[in-house]
N, C-alpha and C positions, 0 to 999 in steps of 0.2 A: 503494499500501499505505499503510495506516494505522501509525502509529509503534507502536501499542500491539497490533498483530496479532502472532501468534507468530513469523513469519519477519522482521519489521522490525527495522532496525538505524539508529540514529541517525547520522548523518553525523559525521565527524571534526570538521568545522568548521561552525558556524552561517552559514545563508545570510544574504542580505541582509535579508529579511524578519523573521527571528528576532532579527538584530541589531539592527534598527531598533526593535522591540518591547522588547528589553532597554534600549535608549538612552531609550526613551520613558517606561519605568516608573522609570528612574534607580535609585540605590543604595537609596531609601527602597522603592520597589516591589519590588525583588529581595529585600530583606531581609523583606519581608512574605510573599514566597513561600516563602522559607527557614523562617520562622517556622510557617508553614502546613504545610510539609513535616515539620517536626520534631514538630508536634502530631499528626501522622497516622502517625509511625513509633513502634515500640514496642521492647522490649528483646528481643523474639523476631524471627525472621527473617520478612519480608513481601516479597513480590513487589513490584520497583520500580513495575511497571503498576498494583498496587493502591494504593501509596502516592501515586502520582502523580494517580490518578484521584480519590482521596478529597480530595487537597488542592486539586485543580482545582475540585471539586464545592463544597467548603467556602469556598473563595476567590471563588466566583461566576464563574470563568473558564469559558468555553465547552469542554466536555469532547470536541466534535468538531472543535476548530481545532487542526490539526497543528503550527502555529507555537507556539501556547501550550504543548502537550504536550512539544515539543522543548526549549523553555525550561524547563520543570518538570524534565525528565530531566536537562538539564545542571546545574541547581541541584543536584538529587540528586549528580551527579558532584562538584561543587564541595564539597558538605557532607562527603562521603567523604574528598575530598583535604585537607580542614580537620581531619578526624578526630572529626567531629561524628557521623557514621555509619560502622558497619562494612559491608562489602560482601563478596558472593561472586558469582561469575559475571561476564560482560561487561555492564558497565552500560549501553552502548549499545543493548542487546537487553533490553528493559525487562520482556518476559514471560519471560525466562530468566534474570534476575539478581534478588538479593535484597538488602535492607538491614535493618540494625536499629541501634537507638541503641548508640553506642559504650560499652563497659563503662568504668566509672569505676575510675580506678586508686587 
């Protein structure tokens, strides 16, 4: 089942392949993913699947690679945890959750 399908859910922990990809990219690569995700998120609610797909495309990552998709979804979760994005729904289910840029206080 593909992660961006309706019923798919991201595992609670990354697998070895996803962990290796994150390590290969390093902090600079992960920051580049975060920046691309921020560029494709707006002040209005958008499906996580849409944000991830747009960011993958813009970043030149393969949109059919489940490991890349999982890493991008985890980066969305990290940006929510950091207060950069607001979220609603279960973020591990990209088709059923939404994010937007956090409102400035």
